[in-house]
C-alpha positions as CSV (number, residue, x, y, z in Angstrom):
1,M,0.0,0.0,0.0
2,D,1.5,3.3,-0.7
3,K,1.2,6.5,0.9
4,G,-1.7,7.5,-1.3
5,Q,-3.8,4.8,-0.9
6,F,-3.0,4.8,3.0
7,A,-4.0,8.4,3.5
8,S,-7.1,7.7,1.5
9,K,-8.2,4.9,3.6
10,I,-6.9,6.2,6.9
11,E,-8.9,9.6,6.6
12,R,-12.3,7.6,6.5
13,N,-11.6,5.9,10.0
14,K,-11.6,7.4,13.5
15,Y,-9.6,5.8,16.2
16,S,-10.7,5.9,20.1
17,V,-7.5,5.4,22.4
18,L,-8.6,3.8,25.6
19,I,-6.6,4.3,28.7
20,P,-7.4,2.9,31.9
21,T,-5.7,4.9,34.8
22,Y,-4.9,4.5,38.4
23,C,-2.3,6.8,39.9
24,E,-0.7,7.6,36.7
25,R,-0.1,11.3,37.0
26,L,3.4,11.3,36.2
27,N,2.7,9.4,33.1
28,I,-0.4,10.7,31.5
29,A,0.9,14.1,30.2
30,L,3.8,12.7,28.3
31,L,1.7,9.5,27.1
32,T,-1.0,12.2,25.7
33,Y,1.9,14.6,24.1
34,L,3.3,11.5,22.3
35,L,0.0,10.4,21.0
36,F,-0.8,13.6,19.4
37,K,3.0,13.6,18.1
38,F,2.8,10.3,16.3
39,L,-1.0,10.5,15.3
40,K,-0.8,13.9,14.1
41,D,-2.3,13.1,10.6
42,I,-4.9,10.8,12.0
43,D,-8.4,11.5,13.2
44,F,-8.4,10.2,16.9
45,E,-9.7,11.0,20.4
46,I,-8.3,9.7,23.9
47,I,-10.3,8.4,26.6
48,V,-9.0,8.3,29.9
49,V,-11.0,6.0,32.5
50,D,-9.7,6.7,35.7
51,D,-10.5,4.7,39.0
52,A,-10.7,7.4,41.6
53,S,-6.7,8.0,41.8
54,P,-5.8,9.6,44.8
55,D,-2.8,11.1,43.4
56,G,-4.4,13.7,41.1
57,T,-4.4,12.1,37.8
58,Q,-7.8,13.4,37.0
59,D,-6.5,16.9,37.7
60,V,-3.7,16.1,35.3
61,V,-6.3,15.2,32.4
62,R,-8.4,18.4,33.1
63,Q,-5.6,20.5,32.3
64,L,-4.7,18.3,29.1
65,Q,-8.2,19.0,28.1
66,K,-7.7,22.6,28.3
67,I,-4.4,22.2,26.1
68,Y,-6.1,20.0,23.4
69,G,-9.6,20.2,23.8
70,Q,-12.4,18.2,25.6
71,D,-13.5,16.7,22.3
72,R,-10.2,15.3,22.0
73,V,-9.1,14.4,25.6
74,L,-12.0,12.8,27.4
75,L,-12.1,11.9,31.2
76,R,-14.5,9.6,32.0
77,P,-13.9,8.8,35.8
78,R,-15.5,6.1,38.0
79,A,-16.0,6.2,41.6
80,A,-13.4,3.3,42.7
81,K,-11.1,0.8,41.5
82,L,-13.1,-1.5,39.6
83,G,-11.2,-3.6,37.3
84,L,-9.6,-3.8,33.9
85,G,-12.5,-5.4,32.0
86,S,-15.1,-3.1,33.2
87,A,-13.0,-0.2,32.4
88,Y,-12.8,-1.1,28.9
89,G,-16.6,-1.6,28.9
90,H,-17.2,1.8,30.5
91,G,-14.8,3.5,27.8
92,L,-16.7,1.8,25.1
93,K,-19.7,3.6,26.0
94,H,-18.0,6.7,25.5
95,A,-16.1,6.0,22.1
96,S,-17.0,7.4,18.9
97,G,-14.1,5.7,16.8
98,D,-14.3,3.0,14.2
99,F,-11.4,1.1,15.8
100,V,-10.5,1.1,19.6
101,V,-6.9,1.1,20.7
102,I,-6.0,-0.2,24.1
103,M,-2.7,0.6,25.8
104,D,-1.3,1.1,29.3
105,A,-0.7,4.7,30.5
106,D,2.8,4.0,32.3
107,L,4.7,4.6,29.0
108,S,5.4,1.0,28.6
109,H,3.6,1.0,25.2
110,H,5.1,3.7,23.2
111,P,2.7,5.5,20.6
112,K,5.4,5.2,17.8
113,Y,4.2,1.9,17.1
114,L,0.6,2.9,16.4
115,P,0.9,3.8,12.9
116,G,2.4,0.5,12.2
117,F,-0.6,-1.2,13.8
118,I,-3.0,1.0,11.6
119,R,-1.2,0.5,8.6
120,K,-1.1,-3.4,9.2
121,Q,-5.0,-3.5,9.9
122,L,-5.8,-1.6,6.8
123,E,-3.5,-3.9,4.7
124,T,-4.8,-7.0,5.7
125,N,-8.5,-6.1,7.4
126,A,-7.8,-7.6,10.6
127,D,-10.1,-7.6,13.1
128,I,-7.1,-7.4,15.7
129,V,-3.7,-5.8,15.7
130,T,-1.9,-6.9,18.7
131,G,1.7,-5.9,19.8
132,T,4.1,-8.4,20.6
133,R,7.3,-8.9,22.4
134,Y,8.0,-12.5,21.1
135,V,8.8,-12.2,17.6
136,K,11.9,-10.9,15.5
137,G,12.0,-7.2,16.1
138,G,10.2,-7.1,19.5
139,G,11.5,-7.3,23.0
140,V,11.6,-6.0,26.5
141,Y,13.6,-3.2,27.9
142,G,14.2,-2.4,31.8
143,W,13.3,-5.9,33.3
144,D,15.8,-7.8,35.3
145,L,16.2,-11.4,34.5
146,R,13.6,-12.6,37.1
147,R,10.9,-10.9,35.4
148,K,11.7,-11.7,32.2
149,L,11.9,-15.4,33.0
150,T,8.4,-14.9,35.0
151,S,6.9,-13.2,31.6
152,R,8.3,-15.8,29.3
153,G,7.1,-18.7,31.7
154,A,3.8,-17.3,31.9
155,N,3.5,-17.0,28.2
156,V,4.8,-20.5,27.2
157,L,2.4,-21.9,30.0
158,A,-0.4,-20.3,28.6
159,H,0.6,-21.3,24.9
160,T,1.2,-24.9,25.9
161,L,-2.4,-25.2,27.3
162,L,-4.6,-22.8,25.0
163,W,-2.9,-22.9,22.0
164,P,-4.1,-19.1,21.1
165,K,-2.4,-18.8,17.6
166,V,-0.7,-15.4,18.7
167,S,2.8,-15.3,20.2
168,D,2.1,-12.8,23.0
169,L,-0.9,-13.8,25.1
170,T,-0.2,-11.5,28.2
171,G,0.2,-8.4,26.2
172,S,-2.1,-5.4,26.4
173,F,-1.2,-3.2,23.4
174,R,-3.8,-3.7,20.8
175,L,-6.0,-2.3,18.1
176,Y,-9.5,-3.7,17.5
177,K,-12.6,-3.0,15.3
178,R,-14.9,-1.5,17.7
179,S,-17.6,-4.2,17.1
180,V,-15.1,-7.1,17.8
181,L,-14.1,-5.2,20.8
182,E,-17.6,-4.9,22.0
183,D,-18.0,-8.6,21.5
184,L,-15.2,-9.7,23.2
185,V,-15.8,-7.6,26.4
186,S,-19.1,-8.7,26.6
187,A,-18.1,-12.4,26.3
188,C,-15.4,-12.2,28.9
189,V,-15.6,-13.1,32.4
190,S,-12.2,-12.5,33.9
191,K,-11.0,-9.6,36.2
192,G,-7.7,-7.9,36.1
193,Y,-4.8,-8.7,34.2
194,V,-6.1,-12.1,33.0
195,F,-8.9,-10.0,31.1
196,Q,-6.3,-9.3,28.3
197,M,-5.3,-12.9,27.8
198,E,-9.2,-14.0,27.9
199,M,-10.0,-11.4,25.1
200,I,-7.3,-12.8,22.6
201,V,-7.9,-16.4,23.5
202,R,-11.8,-15.9,22.8
203,A,-11.1,-13.9,19.8
204,S,-8.8,-16.6,18.5
205,R,-11.6,-19.1,19.2
206,K,-14.1,-17.0,17.5
207,G,-11.9,-16.9,14.4
208,Y,-11.3,-13.3,14.3
209,H,-8.7,-12.4,12.2
210,I,-5.5,-11.5,14.3
211,E,-2.3,-9.8,13.3
212,E,0.6,-9.1,15.1
213,V,3.2,-6.2,15.2
214,P,6.8,-6.3,16.8
215,I,7.2,-3.9,19.6
216,T,9.4,-3.2,22.3
217,F,7.9,-3.0,26.0
218,V,9.6,-0.6,28.2
219,D,9.6,-0.9,31.9
220,R,7.7,2.0,33.6
221,V,9.9,5.1,34.3
222,Y,7.5,6.8,36.9
223,G,5.4,5.1,39.6
224,T,5.4,1.6,40.7
225,S,4.2,-1.4,38.9
226,K,0.8,-2.8,40.2
227,L,1.8,-6.6,39.4
228,G,2.6,-8.3,42.7
229,G,1.9,-11.8,44.0
230,S,-1.7,-11.8,43.8
231,E,-2.0,-10.9,40.3
232,I,0.4,-14.0,39.7
233,V,-2.0,-16.2,41.7
234,Q,-5.1,-14.6,39.7
235,Y,-3.0,-15.2,36.6
236,L,-2.7,-19.1,37.2
237,K,-6.5,-19.4,38.4
238,G,-7.6,-17.4,35.2
239,L,-5.4,-19.8,32.7
240,L,-7.0,-23.2,34.6
241,K,-10.4,-21.5,34.1
242,L,-9.6,-20.6,30.5
243,L,-8.4,-24.1,29.8
244,L,-11.8,-25.5,31.4
245,T,-14.3,-23.0,29.1
246,T,-12.9,-22.0,25.9
């Protein structure tokens, strides 16, 4: 696809970038700047779903609305920390795009990859384009050996049990056709971090067309990781449930 064809196709589409947040005051402004930088020729909106962050995340987003406009940066807060899956459902209610991007707020997913996601979708008419750390050109930066082995081990275990036909099950940087994401969100029952894995497994089982783009995942610079022992236990329980129900 040449530049003319790409521009012609892309101008017909609108993209909603859905960003769940909890205590991301130090990251959300830079992420927003980078989105506007790398998507400058694309019709898009940012939807921040904040779960009552006590650190002032919502105040920062309101300042961003003054800079970029309330029609481009939407703040759709919730009253408490209610989970990742329901955050996507909440954000979808307010999205006006034909396609929805989901990404983390902590700068581990760089917006520079999004034009590649969009191009891949336009070239293949994929239902889902997912970023992957586990193909040539992908990787992880900033993790120690223990965390790399934990992540790789979790991914290998899930692949062995579920055969999902994608290389990175636990990733959370994806582009969806809106109707596909709506279908998957309504079908999934998991909470927290397992939700991402369930969505891609169910997408594979439903026969959706999935394409992959290599990305480098960068560990957060500001703030602390929300992944701990309880999330690992939740992951293992969710994996077993998916094995029995999909």
